[in-house]
C-alpha positions in Angstrom: 16.3 -5.9 5.9 15.5 -6.3 9.4 11.7 -5.6 8.6 11.9 -8.5 5.8 13.4 -11.0 8.3 10.1 -10.5 10.4 7.4 -9.8 7.7 6.7 -12.6 4.9 4.1 -12.2 2.4 2.2 -15.2 1.0 -0.3 -15.7 -1.5 -3.0 -15.8 1.4 -1.6 -12.7 3.1 0.5 -10.6 0.6 2.6 -7.9 1.9 1.8 -4.1 0.9 4.7 -2.2 0.8 5.0 1.5 0.9 7.7 4.0 -0.2 7.4 7.8 0.0 9.7 10.8 -1.2 8.6 14.4 -0.9 6.9 14.4 -4.3 5.7 11.0 -4.6 4.4 8.1 -2.9 4.5 4.1 -4.2 2.9 1.2 -2.9 3.6 -2.5 -3.9 1.4 -5.5 -3.0 3.7 -8.6 -3.1 3.8 -12.3 -3.1 6.9 -13.1 -1.3 6.7 -17.1 -2.0 6.5 -16.1 -5.8 8.6 -13.0 -5.5 5.9 -11.4 -7.9 4.2 -7.9 -7.2 0.5 -8.3 -7.7 -0.9 -4.6 -7.5 1.2 -1.7 -7.6 -0.1 2.0 -7.8 1.4 5.7 -7.3 0.5 9.2 -7.6 3.2 9.2 -10.5 0.4 7.5 -12.7 -1.3 9.6 -15.3 -4.8 9.5 -14.3 -3.4 9.9 -10.5 -1.2 12.3 -10.5 -3.6 14.8 -9.1 -2.7 13.6 -5.7 -0.5 15.2 -3.9 2.0 13.7 -1.0 -0.1 15.3 1.5 -2.2 14.0 4.3 -5.5 15.5 2.9 -4.7 14.1 -0.6 -3.4 10.2 0.3 -6.7 8.6 1.4 -7.8 8.7 -2.2 -4.8 6.6 -3.3 -5.8 4.3 -0.9 -9.5 3.7 -1.9 -7.8 3.2 -5.2 -5.5 0.9 -4.2 -8.4 -0.9 -2.1 -10.5 -1.3 -5.1 -7.5 -2.7 -6.9 -7.1 -5.4 -4.5 -10.7 -6.3 -4.2 -10.4 -6.8 -8.2 -7.8 -9.3 -7.7 -9.9 -11.0 -4.6 -7.4 -10.0 -2.2 -9.0 -9.2 1.5 -6.0 -9.7 3.8 -2.7 -8.1 3.6 0.2 -7.7 6.0 1.1 -4.0 6.0 5.0 -3.1 5.8 5.3 0.5 6.6 9.0 0.1 5.6 10.9 1.8 8.2 8.5 5.1 8.4 6.6 5.8 11.5 3.2 5.1 11.6 2.0 8.6 11.6 1.0 11.5 9.0 0.7 10.2 5.6 1.5 6.6 6.3 -1.5 6.3 9.0 -3.8 8.1 6.5 -3.3 5.8 3.6 -3.7 2.5 6.0 -6.6 3.9 7.5 -8.2 4.6 4.1 -7.4 1.2 2.7 -9.0 -0.2 5.4 -12.1 1.9 5.1 -12.1 0.4 1.5 -12.7 -3.3 3.3 -9.2 -4.6 3.4 -8.2 -6.3 6.5 -4.5 -5.6 8.2 
């Protein structure tokens, strides 16, 4: 809740939030003004099930999310790391989204 007080997503710059467990990695891009999810993805989806929650595999999920954002014409986001340290899997994911052309 502390993070939500400081970070607000708008239609111009929606909030990208992540959640990770030992098996799965979830991503949502949210417009907080409308309380709506614009883009989502996880390695729980059928076509992304081969992506493991490891530093070496997570950039593939970042590329997929980057292309989905470009399809929706979203180029700028606010990154909500959801209390996780910007290290390891979270950093690998964020770097791959940046490489796909999305600005944080």
